C-alpha positions in Angstrom: -59.8 10.1 -47.7 -60.2 13.0 -45.3 -57.5 13.3 -42.7 -58.8 12.4 -39.3 -58.4 15.0 -36.6 -56.0 14.0 -33.9 -57.9 15.9 -31.2 -61.5 16.9 -30.7 -63.3 19.8 -29.0 -63.7 19.1 -25.3 -66.6 20.2 -23.1 -66.4 23.4 -21.1 -63.9 22.6 -18.4 -64.6 25.5 -16.0 -66.3 28.8 -15.9 -64.9 32.3 -15.3 -67.0 35.4 -14.9 -70.8 35.5 -15.2 -71.3 33.7 -18.5 -72.5 36.7 -20.5 -71.7 34.9 -23.8 -73.7 31.7 -23.6 -73.3 31.0 -27.4 -69.5 31.2 -27.3 -68.0 28.1 -29.0 -64.6 26.8 -30.0 -64.0 24.3 -32.8 -60.8 22.6 -33.8 -61.2 22.8 -37.6 -57.9 20.9 -38.2 -55.2 19.8 -35.8 -53.6 23.3 -35.4 -56.3 25.8 -36.2 -59.3 26.7 -33.9 -62.3 28.7 -34.9 -64.1 30.7 -32.2 -67.6 32.1 -32.6 -70.2 34.0 -30.5 -73.6 35.6 -31.0 -74.1 39.2 -31.9 -76.5 39.7 -29.0 -75.6 43.0 -27.4 -76.6 46.2 -29.2 -74.6 48.4 -26.8 -71.3 46.6 -27.0 -68.4 48.6 -28.5 -66.5 45.4 -29.3 -65.0 42.3 -27.7 -61.5 41.2 -26.7 -60.5 37.6 -27.6 -58.0 36.0 -25.2 -56.2 32.7 -24.6 -53.8 31.0 -22.3 -52.2 27.5 -21.9 -52.3 27.8 -18.1 -55.8 27.5 -16.5 -54.6 30.0 -13.9 -53.6 32.5 -16.5 -52.4 35.1 -17.3 -54.3 35.5 -20.6 -52.8 36.8 -23.8 -54.8 39.2 -26.0 -55.4 37.8 -29.5 -57.4 40.7 -30.8 -59.8 43.5 -30.0 -62.6 42.9 -32.5 -65.3 45.4 -33.6 -68.9 45.1 -32.3 -70.6 43.1 -35.1 -67.7 40.6 -35.7 -68.7 37.2 -34.4 -65.8 34.9 -35.4 -62.1 34.6 -34.9 -59.6 32.0 -36.1 -56.5 31.3 -33.9 -54.1 29.7 -36.4 -50.9 27.6 -36.2 -51.3 26.3 -32.6 -48.6 24.5 -30.8 -49.3 20.8 -31.4 -50.8 18.6 -28.7 -51.3 21.5 -26.2 -54.3 22.4 -24.2 -55.6 26.0 -24.9 -58.1 28.0 -22.9 -60.2 30.7 -24.5 -62.5 33.5 -23.3 -64.0 36.7 -24.7 -64.9 39.9 -22.9 -67.2 42.6 -24.1 -66.1 46.2 -23.7 -68.0 49.4 -23.6 -67.0 53.1 -23.6 -67.1 56.6 -25.1 -65.3 57.6 -28.2 -63.6 60.9 -29.4 -64.3 62.7 -32.6 -62.5 61.4 -35.7 -59.2 63.0 -36.8 -56.7 62.6 -39.6 -52.9 62.9 -39.5 -51.9 66.5 -39.2 -55.5 67.6 -39.1 -57.2 69.5 -36.2 -57.7 67.9 -32.8 -61.1 66.7 -31.6 -63.1 68.9 -29.2 -61.4 69.9 -25.9 -62.7 68.8 -22.5 -65.1 70.7 -20.4 -64.9 70.2 -16.6 -63.2 67.5 -14.6 -63.1 63.8 -15.6 -66.3 61.8 -15.2 -67.3 58.1 -15.1 -67.6 56.0 -18.2 -70.1 53.8 -16.5 -72.5 56.6 -15.5 -71.8 59.6 -17.7 -71.5 57.9 -21.1 -70.2 60.1 -23.9 -69.4 62.9 -21.6 -66.4 60.8 -20.5 -64.9 60.5 -24.0 -61.3 61.4 -24.5 -60.8 65.0 -25.5 -58.3 67.0 -27.7 -57.4 63.8 -29.6 -54.7 64.5 -32.2 -52.8 62.4 -34.7 -49.4 63.8 -35.9 -46.6 62.3 -38.1 -43.5 61.1 -36.4 -40.1 59.8 -37.6 -39.8 56.3 -39.2 -43.3 56.2 -40.6 -44.9 56.5 -37.2 -48.1 58.2 -36.2 -48.1 59.9 -32.8 -51.4 60.2 -30.9 -52.1 62.5 -27.9 -55.2 63.3 -25.9 -56.7 64.5 -22.7 -58.0 61.8 -20.4 -61.6 62.8 -19.4 -62.7 59.6 -17.8 -62.2 58.6 -14.2 -62.6 54.8 -14.4 -61.4 53.5 -17.8 -59.8 50.1 -18.1 -57.7 51.4 -21.1 -57.8 53.3 -24.4 -58.2 52.0 -27.9 -57.0 53.7 -31.0 -59.5 52.9 -33.8 -58.9 53.3 -37.6 -61.1 53.7 -40.6 -59.1 53.2 -43.8 -60.2 54.9 -47.0 -63.2 52.9 -48.4 -63.8 51.0 -45.2 -67.3 50.6 -43.8 -66.3 51.5 -40.2 -63.7 51.8 -37.5 -61.7 48.9 -36.1 -59.4 48.8 -33.1 -55.7 48.7 -33.8 -53.9 49.8 -30.6 -54.5 49.6 -26.9 -53.0 51.8 -24.2 -53.1 51.5 -20.4 -55.5 53.5 -18.2 -54.3 57.0 -17.3 -52.1 57.4 -20.4 -52.4 60.4 -22.7 -50.2 59.4 -25.7 -49.4 56.5 -28.0 -47.4 55.7 -31.1 -48.2 53.5 -34.0 -46.4 52.4 -37.2 -48.2 53.5 -40.3 -49.0 50.6 -42.7 -49.5 50.5 -46.4 -53.1 51.4 -47.3 -53.6 53.7 -44.3 -52.7 56.9 -46.1 -55.7 59.3 -45.6 -57.2 57.1 -42.8 -59.3 58.5 -40.0 -58.6 57.8 -36.4 -60.6 58.0 -33.2 -59.9 57.1 -29.5 -62.1 55.1 -27.2 -61.9 55.1 -23.4 -63.3 51.7 -22.5 -64.2 49.4 -19.7 -64.8 45.6 -19.7 -68.0 43.7 -19.1 -68.1 40.2 -17.5 -66.0 37.5 -19.1 -67.5 34.6 -21.0 -67.3 31.0 -19.8 -63.8 29.6 -20.5 -63.6 26.9 -23.2 -60.7 24.5 -23.4 -59.5 22.2 -26.2 -56.4 20.2 -27.1 -54.7 20.8 -30.4 -53.6 17.8 -32.5 -50.5 16.6 -34.1 -49.0 18.9 -36.8 -48.8 16.8 -40.0 
């Protein structure tokens, strides 16, 4: 006999932002796992950030930056009998040329920093470089060529992968970052995106069930 869920998805409790993701849904697939989904309805989006909190006033915790065509995310192993709040935000921006570890840097900047929102690819990070560092780390450095970014995303394309995916976020105004190299990333390509956020989705809330 199927196990009965101890909690069910509740209706939207309140709205944050401008509701730019009208198809955003959350479903409790068993008492301690929730599946989020949203439509692939923005051809210009560079990706989305998935966030949650257990306090309706925030702050929100980042679950993942996801690539542009991804439309689902599972939040596993929730705290039992706890209310969770979820939202997603699209992000946009300009991306550097791709580099490899110890390879040449991407193109240098020309002129002063410009706006991501109005100047597009001209605001991409410049002179992006990936270099080996002690303890199996990769050290990234770049020139900030945007005047209004919300942050920077290091993106990776592993050998044989179809495209780049975000793996590391840095604060606005920074010009370096470090990342531990993982198995399967030998020979990977990296690029750097200066990004800004679009409006947040409506906030969905649900209560997890009993574990076991």
